[in-house]
DOTORKOL-66588 format. One record per residue (C-alpha): residue in one letter; x negated, y, z; residue number from 1. Coordinates in Angstrom, 2 decimals. Layout:
BEGIN
(r A (X Y Z) NUM)
...
***
This chain:
BEGIN
(r M (0.00 0.00 0.00) 1)
(r Q (-1.44 3.37 -0.99) 2)
(r R (-1.71 6.07 1.62) 3)
(r T (-1.09 9.70 0.86) 4)
(r P (-4.27 11.69 1.69) 5)
(r P (-3.90 14.48 4.26) 6)
(r L (-3.38 17.97 2.87) 7)
(r R (-6.48 20.18 3.01) 8)
(r P (-6.23 23.90 3.86) 9)
(r S (-7.14 24.67 0.25) 10)
(r D (-4.30 22.53 -1.08) 11)
(r P (-1.49 24.88 -2.20) 12)
(r R (1.05 22.58 -0.53) 13)
(r S (-0.49 22.78 2.97) 14)
(r P (1.16 24.93 5.68) 15)
(r R (-2.18 26.72 6.31) 16)
(r A (-2.60 27.56 2.62) 17)
(r T (0.98 28.80 2.44) 18)
(r S (0.41 31.01 5.48) 19)
(r T (-2.86 32.36 4.02) 20)
(r R (-1.20 33.20 0.70) 21)
(r A (1.66 34.94 2.48) 22)
(r A (-0.73 37.04 4.61) 23)
(r G (-2.77 38.02 1.56) 24)
(r T (0.34 39.01 -0.38) 25)
(r A (1.56 41.15 2.53) 26)
(r A (-1.85 42.89 2.86) 27)
(r R (-1.96 43.72 -0.83) 28)
(r A (1.59 45.02 -0.68) 29)
(r L (0.71 47.39 2.19) 30)
(r A (-2.40 48.57 0.35) 31)
(r C (-0.32 49.46 -2.70) 32)
(r V (2.28 51.53 -0.85) 33)
(r G (2.26 54.95 -2.53) 34)
(r L (-0.05 53.72 -5.30) 35)
(r V (2.49 51.99 -7.52) 36)
(r A (0.80 53.24 -10.67) 37)
(r A (-2.57 51.98 -9.52) 38)
(r C (-1.80 48.34 -8.71) 39)
(r T (0.87 45.63 -8.81) 40)
(r V (2.03 43.30 -6.08) 41)
(r P (2.04 39.55 -6.96) 42)
(r I (5.27 37.72 -6.11) 43)
(r D (4.90 34.41 -4.28) 44)
(r D (8.18 32.85 -5.45) 45)
(r T (8.22 29.18 -4.39) 46)
(r R (11.71 28.84 -5.86) 47)
(r N (10.03 28.17 -9.22) 48)
(r D (8.09 25.22 -7.79) 49)
(r K (9.72 22.18 -9.42) 50)
(r R (8.26 19.95 -6.72) 51)
(r L (10.20 21.77 -4.01) 52)
(r F (13.28 22.61 -6.07) 53)
(r P (13.72 20.06 -8.86) 54)
(r A (16.20 20.73 -11.64) 55)
(r Q (19.74 19.55 -10.91) 56)
(r G (22.87 18.71 -12.82) 57)
(r V (26.18 20.56 -13.07) 58)
(r I (29.70 19.41 -13.97) 59)
(r R (32.01 22.12 -15.23) 60)
(r G (35.57 21.85 -16.43) 61)
(r T (39.21 22.69 -15.90) 62)
(r V (41.60 21.33 -13.30) 63)
(r T (45.27 21.25 -14.32) 64)
(r Y (48.04 20.90 -11.76) 65)
(r V (51.47 19.66 -12.84) 66)
(r G (53.96 19.47 -9.99) 67)
(r P (56.15 21.36 -7.56) 68)
(r R (55.43 24.96 -6.69) 69)
(r P (53.20 25.34 -3.62) 70)
(r C (54.01 26.60 -0.15) 71)
(r T (52.85 30.08 0.89) 72)
(r R (52.19 31.91 4.14) 73)
(r D (50.64 35.26 5.12) 74)
(r R (50.36 36.31 1.44) 75)
(r H (48.34 33.20 0.59) 76)
(r V (49.05 29.93 -1.19) 77)
(r V (48.69 26.99 1.20) 78)
(r G (46.34 24.22 0.10) 79)
(r D (43.49 23.66 -2.33) 80)
(r A (42.62 21.40 -5.23) 81)
(r I (39.84 19.02 -4.14) 82)
(r I (37.66 17.33 -6.79) 83)
(r L (35.43 14.52 -5.51) 84)
(r A (32.50 13.02 -7.42) 85)
(r F (31.61 9.36 -6.80) 86)
(r D (28.78 7.41 -8.37) 87)
(r R (30.63 5.36 -10.99) 88)
(r R (28.70 2.26 -9.90) 89)
(r N (29.99 2.64 -6.34) 90)
(r P (33.66 3.72 -6.21) 91)
(r P (35.59 4.18 -2.97) 92)
(r P (38.02 1.55 -1.59) 93)
(r P (39.93 -0.41 -2.69) 94)
(r L (37.64 -0.92 -5.73) 95)
(r G (34.28 -0.33 -4.03) 96)
(r I (32.52 0.46 -0.78) 97)
(r A (31.66 4.17 -1.04) 98)
(r A (32.28 5.80 2.32) 99)
(r S (31.99 9.38 1.08) 100)
(r A (31.74 11.37 -2.12) 101)
(r V (28.41 12.40 -3.62) 102)
(r N (29.65 15.99 -3.89) 103)
(r F (32.92 17.86 -4.18) 104)
(r A (34.37 21.09 -5.53) 105)
(r V (37.25 23.15 -4.17) 106)
(r V (39.61 25.34 -6.18) 107)
(r P (41.60 27.48 -3.69) 108)
(r G (45.35 27.56 -4.07) 109)
(r D (45.18 31.34 -4.47) 110)
(r T (42.98 30.82 -7.54) 111)
(r L (44.93 27.93 -9.05) 112)
(r F (48.29 29.64 -8.52) 113)
(r A (47.13 33.18 -9.28) 114)
(r N (50.60 34.34 -10.35) 115)
(r E (52.60 32.54 -7.64) 116)
(r P (54.85 34.81 -5.52) 117)
(r R (53.77 34.70 -1.85) 118)
(r T (55.65 35.24 1.36) 119)
(r R (54.39 37.95 3.70) 120)
(r G (55.49 36.27 6.93) 121)
(r A (53.54 34.00 9.26) 122)
(r E (56.04 31.16 8.81) 123)
(r L (55.38 28.52 6.15) 124)
(r S (57.64 29.04 3.12) 125)
(r C (58.09 26.14 0.68) 126)
(r P (60.19 26.46 -2.51) 127)
(r P (62.48 23.61 -3.62) 128)
(r T (60.42 20.67 -4.92) 129)
(r G (62.61 20.24 -8.01) 130)
(r E (60.95 23.07 -9.94) 131)
(r I (57.85 21.84 -11.79) 132)
(r V (55.04 24.18 -12.80) 133)
(r S (51.81 23.68 -14.74) 134)
(r V (48.78 25.79 -13.87) 135)
(r S (45.04 25.53 -14.60) 136)
(r A (41.78 26.96 -13.31) 137)
(r P (38.07 26.35 -13.94) 138)
(r F (35.87 24.41 -11.52) 139)
(r T (32.12 23.91 -11.15) 140)
(r M (30.36 21.20 -9.14) 141)
(r S (26.65 21.18 -8.30) 142)
(r P (23.99 20.18 -7.47) 143)
(r L (24.17 16.66 -8.85) 144)
(r A (21.47 14.10 -9.53) 145)
(r G (21.30 12.35 -12.87) 146)
(r A (24.02 9.67 -12.90) 147)
(r S (27.39 8.64 -14.29) 148)
(r Y (30.23 9.84 -12.06) 149)
(r S (33.94 9.29 -11.47) 150)
(r L (36.01 12.37 -10.58) 151)
(r V (38.84 11.79 -8.11) 152)
(r A (41.10 14.73 -7.31) 153)
(r F (44.09 15.74 -5.22) 154)
(r Y (45.96 18.84 -4.09) 155)
(r H (46.79 18.97 -0.38) 156)
(r R (50.01 20.93 0.00) 157)
(r S (49.83 20.97 3.80) 158)
(r G (46.50 22.80 3.92) 159)
(r R (45.24 20.40 6.58) 160)
(r F (42.35 18.92 4.59) 161)
(r Q (39.02 18.92 6.47) 162)
(r P (36.25 17.07 4.60) 163)
(r Q (34.02 16.56 7.65) 164)
(r F (36.60 14.49 9.60) 165)
(r R (37.71 11.00 8.57) 166)
(r Y (41.17 11.53 10.04) 167)
(r R (41.81 14.63 7.88) 168)
(r N (39.86 14.11 4.64) 169)
(r Q (42.38 12.34 2.40) 170)
(r P (45.78 13.03 0.79) 171)
(r E (49.01 12.59 2.71) 172)
(r A (52.58 11.97 1.59) 173)
(r G (53.75 14.86 -0.58) 174)
(r D (50.29 15.75 -1.83) 175)
(r L (49.44 15.28 -5.51) 176)
(r A (46.61 13.08 -6.80) 177)
(r G (44.74 12.57 -10.05) 178)
(r G (41.29 12.97 -11.53) 179)
(r Y (39.57 12.44 -14.86) 180)
(r V (41.44 9.26 -15.73) 181)
(r D (42.50 7.05 -18.63) 182)
(r Q (45.99 8.50 -18.97) 183)
(r R (47.12 5.91 -21.52) 184)
(r D (46.25 3.09 -19.15) 185)
(r A (48.04 4.90 -16.33) 186)
(r D (51.18 5.26 -18.47) 187)
(r L (51.12 1.54 -19.31) 188)
(r N (50.96 0.73 -15.57) 189)
(r S (53.47 3.31 -14.41) 190)
(r G (55.65 0.61 -12.83) 191)
(r N (52.81 -1.31 -11.15) 192)
(r P (52.69 -0.46 -7.41) 193)
(r S (49.22 -2.06 -7.04) 194)
(r Y (47.74 -0.12 -9.94) 195)
(r V (44.48 1.73 -9.30) 196)
(r P (43.67 4.41 -11.93) 197)
(r K (40.78 3.88 -14.35) 198)
(r Y (38.47 6.83 -13.90) 199)
(r L (36.57 7.84 -17.03) 200)
(r P (32.78 8.28 -16.77) 201)
(r V (31.22 11.73 -16.56) 202)
(r S (27.54 11.46 -17.39) 203)
(r V (25.06 14.02 -16.09) 204)
(r G (21.54 14.00 -17.56) 205)
(r T (19.73 12.02 -20.23) 206)
(r P (20.64 8.29 -20.32) 207)
(r G (17.88 5.76 -19.71) 208)
(r P (17.49 2.03 -19.01) 209)
(r D (19.57 0.12 -16.45) 210)
(r D (22.41 2.64 -16.47) 211)
(r T (20.17 5.44 -15.16) 212)
(r F (20.17 9.14 -16.05) 213)
(r T (17.38 11.72 -15.80) 214)
(r I (17.73 15.45 -15.30) 215)
(r P (15.47 17.31 -17.80) 216)
(r P (13.23 20.15 -16.53) 217)
(r E (15.74 22.79 -17.61) 218)
(r G (18.61 21.06 -15.76) 219)
(r A (21.72 19.42 -17.21) 220)
(r L (25.23 20.74 -17.77) 221)
(r T (28.21 18.51 -18.53) 222)
(r D (30.92 20.88 -19.68) 223)
(r N (34.64 20.87 -20.56) 224)
(r V (35.66 18.03 -18.25) 225)
(r P (39.48 17.95 -17.93) 226)
(r V (40.82 16.96 -14.50) 227)
(r T (44.56 16.50 -14.08) 228)
(r I (46.49 16.41 -10.78) 229)
(r A (50.07 15.28 -11.40) 230)
(r R (50.92 12.12 -9.41) 231)
(r V (52.89 12.69 -6.21) 232)
(r V (51.53 10.65 -3.32) 233)
(r S (54.54 8.87 -1.82) 234)
(r T (52.94 7.43 1.32) 235)
(r N (50.95 8.57 4.30) 236)
(r R (47.64 6.91 5.03) 237)
(r P (47.63 3.46 6.72) 238)
(r T (47.02 4.98 10.15) 239)
(r F (46.49 2.22 12.74) 240)
(r F (44.97 1.31 16.08) 241)
(r P (43.76 -2.17 17.05) 242)
(r A (45.82 -3.64 19.88) 243)
(r G (43.90 -3.29 23.12) 244)
(r A (41.65 -0.44 21.98) 245)
(r E (43.63 2.04 24.10) 246)
(r L (43.17 0.11 27.35) 247)
(r P (40.22 0.42 29.73) 248)
(r A (38.01 -2.65 29.55) 249)
(r T (35.94 -4.36 32.20) 250)
(r K (32.18 -4.14 32.01) 251)
(r T (31.29 -6.76 29.38) 252)
(r P (27.69 -6.84 28.10) 253)
(r S (27.01 -7.96 24.52) 254)
(r A (24.22 -7.72 21.97) 255)
(r G (25.71 -4.51 20.56) 256)
(r N (26.51 -3.12 24.03) 257)
(r P (23.91 -4.55 26.45) 258)
(r S (24.88 -2.18 29.27) 259)
(r G (28.48 -3.42 29.07) 260)
(r E (29.78 0.18 28.92) 261)
(r P (33.59 -0.32 29.03) 262)
(r R (34.38 2.21 26.30) 263)
(r Y (32.28 0.20 23.82) 264)
(r V (33.63 -3.28 24.59) 265)
(r P (35.02 -4.54 21.23) 266)
(r V (38.65 -5.55 20.88) 267)
(r V (37.70 -8.71 18.97) 268)
(r T (34.52 -10.79 18.75) 269)
(r M (33.35 -13.60 16.50) 270)
(r T (30.23 -15.74 16.81) 271)
(r Q (27.85 -15.63 13.89) 272)
(r D (28.27 -19.37 13.36) 273)
(r H (32.09 -19.36 13.44) 274)
(r R (33.64 -22.01 11.20) 275)
(r V (37.23 -22.18 10.03) 276)
(r L (39.35 -25.07 8.85) 277)
(r A (40.04 -25.62 5.17) 278)
(r A (43.55 -24.81 3.90) 279)
(r P (45.90 -27.82 4.11) 280)
(r A (47.22 -29.56 1.02) 281)
(r T (50.49 -30.28 2.83) 282)
(r V (52.03 -26.98 3.89) 283)
(r N (54.32 -27.07 6.93) 284)
(r L (54.70 -25.38 10.31) 285)
(r E (52.14 -27.63 12.00) 286)
(r T (49.37 -27.41 9.40) 287)
(r L (49.73 -23.66 8.80) 288)
(r T (49.76 -22.93 12.54) 289)
(r R (46.62 -25.01 12.98) 290)
(r Y (44.96 -23.28 10.03) 291)
(r E (45.82 -19.78 11.27) 292)
(r G (44.51 -20.62 14.73) 293)
(r S (41.04 -21.39 13.38) 294)
(r F (40.47 -17.70 12.47) 295)
(r P (39.64 -14.84 14.83) 296)
(r A (42.44 -12.28 14.58) 297)
(r V (43.22 -8.68 15.37) 298)
(r T (46.62 -6.96 15.46) 299)
(r L (46.84 -3.45 14.05) 300)
(r G (49.56 -1.22 15.47) 301)
(r Y (50.96 1.66 13.45) 302)
(r G (49.68 5.12 14.33) 303)
(r V (48.13 5.62 17.75) 304)
(r A (48.82 4.23 21.22) 305)
(r P (52.21 5.38 22.60) 306)
(r D (50.62 7.46 25.37) 307)
(r E (48.67 9.40 22.73) 308)
(r L (51.46 10.08 20.26) 309)
(r D (52.41 13.57 21.45) 310)
(r V (48.88 14.97 21.40) 311)
(r A (48.04 13.15 18.14) 312)
(r T (50.98 14.69 16.25) 313)
(r S (50.99 18.16 17.86) 314)
(r L (50.16 20.86 15.32) 315)
(r S (48.60 22.94 18.11) 316)
(r A (46.11 20.14 18.88) 317)
(r P (43.15 19.43 16.57) 318)
(r F (44.56 16.26 14.97) 319)
(r G (48.05 16.99 13.60) 320)
(r L (48.53 13.43 12.35) 321)
(r P (51.67 13.07 10.15) 322)
(r L (53.08 10.05 11.99) 323)
(r E (56.75 9.38 11.33) 324)
(r A (59.18 7.37 13.45) 325)
(r L (59.52 3.67 12.70) 326)
(r P (62.66 2.36 10.93) 327)
(r P (65.57 2.53 11.29) 328)
(r A (65.18 6.05 12.67) 329)
(r G (62.35 7.06 10.32) 330)
(r R (60.07 6.10 7.46) 331)
(r G (56.90 5.42 9.42) 332)
(r G (54.86 2.24 9.65) 333)
(r L (52.23 0.20 7.86) 334)
(r L (53.34 -0.77 4.36) 335)
(r V (52.95 -4.52 3.80) 336)
(r F (53.58 -5.66 0.23) 337)
(r G (52.13 -8.01 -2.37) 338)
(r R (48.94 -7.37 -4.31) 339)
(r G (50.00 -9.68 -7.14) 340)
(r A (47.24 -12.23 -6.54) 341)
(r P (46.52 -15.24 -4.31) 342)
(r Q (43.88 -15.47 -1.61) 343)
(r P (40.65 -17.40 -2.36) 344)
(r E (41.45 -19.85 0.48) 345)
(r S (44.59 -21.15 -1.21) 346)
(r A (46.81 -20.26 -4.17) 347)
(r R (49.78 -20.63 -1.78) 348)
(r I (48.66 -17.70 0.38) 349)
(r P (49.50 -14.36 -1.28) 350)
(r A (47.17 -11.38 -0.99) 351)
(r L (48.86 -8.40 0.71) 352)
(r W (48.38 -4.70 1.18) 353)
(r P (46.96 -3.10 3.23) 354)
(r Q (43.57 -4.49 2.29) 355)
(r V (41.62 -4.72 5.56) 356)
(r T (37.81 -4.72 5.62) 357)
(r F (35.28 -4.80 8.43) 358)
(r R (32.06 -2.85 7.73) 359)
(r K (28.88 -3.08 9.76) 360)
(r L (27.87 -0.01 11.74) 361)
(r V (24.29 1.11 12.33) 362)
(r D (22.79 -0.73 15.30) 363)
(r D (22.80 1.66 18.28) 364)
(r P (22.98 -0.50 21.43) 365)
(r E (22.34 2.41 23.81) 366)
(r H (25.01 4.61 22.12) 367)
(r K (22.66 7.61 22.03) 368)
(r A (22.10 8.31 18.35) 369)
(r D (25.77 7.83 17.43) 370)
(r P (28.01 8.05 20.53) 371)
(r Q (31.17 8.12 18.43) 372)
(r S (30.14 4.88 16.67) 373)
(r L (30.78 6.29 13.19) 374)
(r A (27.67 5.62 11.09) 375)
(r F (28.02 2.82 8.52) 376)
(r Q (24.95 0.74 7.81) 377)
(r G (23.87 1.10 4.19) 378)
(r S (20.74 2.81 2.88) 379)
(r N (17.57 2.11 0.92) 380)
(r K (16.32 0.32 4.04) 381)
(r A (19.40 -1.63 5.06) 382)
(r P (22.19 -3.33 3.07) 383)
(r A (25.87 -2.58 3.48) 384)
(r V (27.57 -5.56 5.13) 385)
(r L (31.32 -6.18 4.88) 386)
(r L (33.82 -8.85 5.89) 387)
(r Q (37.28 -9.17 4.35) 388)
(r G (40.45 -9.64 6.39) 389)
(r L (43.49 -11.70 5.51) 390)
(r T (46.68 -9.63 6.05) 391)
(r L (49.76 -11.52 7.27) 392)
(r L (53.45 -10.79 6.89) 393)
(r D (55.29 -10.38 10.19) 394)
(r E (52.18 -11.53 12.08) 395)
(r S (52.58 -15.11 10.88) 396)
(r L (50.86 -17.21 8.23) 397)
(r V (53.97 -19.39 8.04) 398)
(r K (56.12 -16.36 7.13) 399)
(r T (53.43 -15.12 4.73) 400)
(r V (53.55 -18.39 2.79) 401)
(r A (57.35 -18.73 3.01) 402)
(r G (58.02 -15.13 1.93) 403)
(r P (59.74 -13.33 0.40) 404)
(r I (57.01 -10.76 -0.17) 405)
(r G (57.97 -7.27 -1.25) 406)
(r S (56.33 -6.23 -4.50) 407)
(r A (56.22 -2.48 -3.84) 408)
(r P (56.06 0.06 -1.01) 409)
(r S (59.54 0.61 0.41) 410)
(r V (61.30 1.15 3.72) 411)
(r A (61.77 -2.62 3.91) 412)
(r A (57.99 -3.05 3.62) 413)
(r L (57.25 -0.92 6.70) 414)
(r R (55.93 -2.73 9.77) 415)
(r G (55.08 -1.49 13.25) 416)
(r R (52.38 -4.16 13.64) 417)
(r V (50.21 -6.14 11.23) 418)
(r K (48.16 -9.20 12.12) 419)
(r V (44.88 -9.66 10.26) 420)
(r L (42.74 -12.81 10.24) 421)
(r V (38.97 -12.22 10.15) 422)
(r R (37.15 -14.26 7.54) 423)
(r P (33.70 -15.51 8.67) 424)
(r A (32.10 -14.54 5.36) 425)
(r A (29.87 -11.48 4.98) 426)
(r L (29.15 -9.64 1.73) 427)
(r C (25.68 -8.06 1.83) 428)
(r V (24.99 -5.53 -0.95) 429)
(r D (22.71 -2.67 -1.84) 430)
(r A (24.74 0.35 -0.72) 431)
(r A (23.44 2.47 -3.62) 432)
(r R (23.94 -0.19 -6.32) 433)
(r P (26.73 -2.57 -5.27) 434)
(r D (27.45 -3.11 -8.98) 435)
(r R (24.34 -5.28 -9.13) 436)
(r G (26.08 -7.76 -6.88) 437)
(r G (25.26 -9.04 -3.43) 438)
(r L (25.20 -12.18 -1.35) 439)
(r V (28.27 -13.73 0.25) 440)
(r V (27.08 -15.65 3.30) 441)
(r T (29.31 -17.94 5.38) 442)
(r P (28.42 -20.45 8.12) 443)
(r S (29.79 -23.35 6.09) 444)
(r L (31.07 -23.79 2.57) 445)
(r T (33.18 -26.79 3.57) 446)
(r G (35.29 -27.66 6.58) 447)
(r E (37.74 -30.05 8.12) 448)
(r S (41.25 -29.70 6.70) 449)
(r A (43.99 -28.12 8.76) 450)
(r D (46.05 -31.17 7.75) 451)
(r P (45.06 -34.12 10.00) 452)
(r A (46.08 -36.52 7.22) 453)
(r E (43.13 -35.30 5.13) 454)
(r S (39.96 -36.86 6.47) 455)
(r A (37.31 -35.68 4.01) 456)
(r P (35.75 -32.18 4.29) 457)
(r K (37.04 -29.62 1.78) 458)
(r P (35.82 -26.25 0.44) 459)
(r V (36.97 -23.47 2.75) 460)
(r F (37.59 -21.19 -0.24) 461)
(r D (37.66 -21.24 -4.02) 462)
(r E (34.41 -19.63 -5.16) 463)
(r G (35.88 -18.81 -8.56) 464)
(r A (38.83 -17.01 -6.98) 465)
(r L (36.45 -15.18 -4.65) 466)
(r R (34.37 -13.94 -7.57) 467)
(r R (37.49 -12.87 -9.47) 468)
(r G (38.74 -10.98 -6.45) 469)
(r L (35.47 -9.16 -5.69) 470)
(r G (34.25 -8.89 -9.28) 471)
(r S (30.72 -7.59 -9.79) 472)
(r L (30.19 -7.23 -6.04) 473)
(r V (29.28 -10.95 -5.85) 474)
(r A (26.01 -12.25 -7.30) 475)
(r D (25.51 -15.32 -5.09) 476)
(r V (27.27 -17.42 -2.43) 477)
(r R (25.30 -19.22 0.26) 478)
(r A (25.71 -20.96 3.62) 479)
(r G (24.10 -19.13 6.56) 480)
(r C (24.72 -17.28 9.79) 481)
(r L (26.46 -13.90 9.87) 482)
(r P (24.65 -10.61 10.67) 483)
(r L (25.02 -9.60 14.32) 484)
(r G (26.46 -6.20 15.18) 485)
(r R (29.50 -3.98 15.49) 486)
(r Y (31.87 -3.62 12.53) 487)
(r A (34.31 -0.76 11.88) 488)
(r M (37.85 -1.56 10.69) 489)
(r I (39.15 -0.12 7.40) 490)
(r A (42.68 -0.41 5.98) 491)
(r A (43.28 0.63 2.36) 492)
(r Y (46.29 1.11 0.06) 493)
(r P (46.14 0.87 -3.76) 494)
(r S (46.55 4.67 -3.81) 495)
(r G (42.99 4.90 -2.46) 496)
(r Q (44.22 6.15 0.92) 497)
(r V (42.33 4.58 3.80) 498)
(r W (42.15 4.74 7.58) 499)
(r T (39.08 3.82 9.60) 500)
(r T (38.41 3.10 13.25) 501)
(r P (36.43 4.28 15.07) 502)
(r N (36.86 7.89 13.97) 503)
(r E (36.07 11.34 15.36) 504)
(r A (39.35 11.52 17.29) 505)
(r G (38.30 8.64 19.54) 506)
(r A (35.13 9.85 21.27) 507)
(r C (33.04 12.93 21.99) 508)
(r A (30.18 13.92 19.74) 509)
(r A (26.85 14.65 21.41) 510)
(r L (27.39 18.43 21.24) 511)
(r E (30.88 18.10 22.76) 512)
(r G (29.61 16.62 26.00) 513)
(r S (30.71 13.54 27.90) 514)
(r L (34.15 11.96 28.19) 515)
(r V (36.36 12.79 31.18) 516)
(r E (39.77 11.38 32.16) 517)
(r R (42.83 13.63 32.00) 518)
(r D (46.32 12.15 32.28) 519)
(r K (45.64 8.96 30.28) 520)
(r V (44.20 11.00 27.41) 521)
(r G (40.48 11.67 27.45) 522)
(r S (38.76 15.01 26.95) 523)
(r C (35.26 16.29 26.23) 524)
(r N (33.75 18.23 29.14) 525)
(r R (31.54 20.65 27.17) 526)
(r K (33.98 21.50 24.40) 527)
(r A (37.44 20.71 25.68) 528)
(r R (39.61 18.80 23.22) 529)
(r P (41.69 15.63 23.49) 530)
(r V (40.21 12.19 22.88) 531)
(r L (42.40 9.37 21.56) 532)
(r Y (41.07 6.17 23.12) 533)
(r S (42.89 3.99 20.58) 534)
(r Q (40.74 5.51 17.80) 535)
(r G (37.51 5.19 19.74) 536)
(r P (34.43 2.94 19.80) 537)
(r R (36.32 -0.05 21.23) 538)
(r A (38.22 -0.32 17.93) 539)
(r V (35.64 -2.60 16.34) 540)
(r L (34.84 -6.22 15.62) 541)
(r E (31.55 -7.45 17.06) 542)
(r I (29.70 -10.46 15.73) 543)
(r V (27.83 -12.07 18.63) 544)
(r P (25.25 -14.91 18.93) 545)
(r P (26.43 -18.55 19.05) 546)
(r T (27.69 -19.86 22.38) 547)
(r T (27.09 -23.59 21.82) 548)
(r P (23.84 -25.56 21.45) 549)
(r E (24.99 -26.69 18.00) 550)
(r G (25.56 -23.11 16.91) 551)
(r Q (22.28 -21.93 18.37) 552)
(r A (20.47 -24.67 16.48) 553)
(r A (22.32 -23.81 13.26) 554)
(r C (21.32 -20.14 13.52) 555)
(r A (17.74 -20.80 14.61) 556)
(r G (16.60 -20.10 11.06) 557)
(r G (18.08 -16.62 11.23) 558)
(r V (20.32 -14.57 8.95) 559)
(r P (19.58 -14.47 5.19) 560)
(r V (17.05 -11.75 4.43) 561)
(r E (19.49 -10.10 1.97) 562)
(r C (21.70 -9.25 4.97) 563)
(r L (19.01 -7.72 7.18) 564)
(r P (17.40 -4.26 7.33) 565)
(r R (14.14 -4.13 5.44) 566)
***
């Protein structure tokens, strides 16, 4: 490995050389005061140093909004058009694993609706939604590295969008969505409730090998990109809390929480050698119950814990979550409906929305670097690691198989609780290039059948169905032990709306101070604001070491290197 030599004082990059140049420039400038005709002052402009400020890319275009007239207040239009750029090779859920956009642009409502009449009062004024308008405005997004991007866009009519907070950074019911999409494909799938738009590529820079792009020295401009926002979002996000996350826990040490700090005790654990039964050939109450019981499981409740509902929905508090009452009084709940495909374990088990994923968090056993437990693992030094959940109808595998399964979001599809089985199979991928495919590792590729009448071991899943379901994310499948650690929970709808626990509402950031108890709802002592325990660092899955001699022996060889930090 080559070592970079230390910088000498004479090297123009060294701090000492920079300081010397600056002092010399200042001295010459003072000497020339009043003698402008006699001498000139050199300009030390490091902004032209391409090593410090390399050329970047720019996307420029027009965003067109087609939808109801906006709300206004205090002489301003409420809301903004948000345009998000994702690396095309790594889209956000449900198609990919991107946790955040590469960059984004904002077109204020006042700019987009320049000719819209505005109310002068402090109260929100919203015109009837039946009147449709079409307006456009230019947008510019930079800086961008050389790459091919997908542009996802939405207009938030409520004005509550805050990009830095996971609980406020996505569209809600009544907002409008869109992007730079294949409109013909969208029209052909207008009646498909599981349809995810096809985003067209926006290339920035000069194309090269292996789907790479380079920014030339003069920079790169991709111009005249049309973004359209016209699809009304009919649902709120799949807001949930794992059952038990709101309750104080006893001191329980684990590998991810060696001190046993109660607020970090996970709601569900799974050993890294956990094995499940194979799906039964004969489907009945007994075999399906036995099969379901072989999986670890977590129950997701709609919204937040009951004790937290008032503060979570209050518009005067920082959260303002749009949680509606459950049926029959309201239209709130988690939407459970068919995805139009079977599960890889068995063709008899239908795949359902919401799609639930568990994603590994950065290891932080002392809870000092990331006290809110928010940072996903995934960098050039560590792979992203994910496990898929199996969503059940009415908290029962028997009912899931028996059906009927709704084919679209509707009031009938709303549920107050959703049970999710945790698959002991981890997908380990390069977070920057998941399109290259990763490794699926599971403790065993075969298992005893859930039907006692079947004596021979069977595959625990159909590898072909798994590859079809995950597409290019899978390059290889192998038996091995699962990566230890804490895993966040993510629920996604086909609309691209997601909800993640833990999130910022559930714990205090380092600058906000420590957590204190106040009437069953926590607060931060340095910067007072409510804390919702049900959204906090207990709302995770933790994979722990084996508890049996057989499991310890099986995992003695360690976790596959593709699943470990480098």
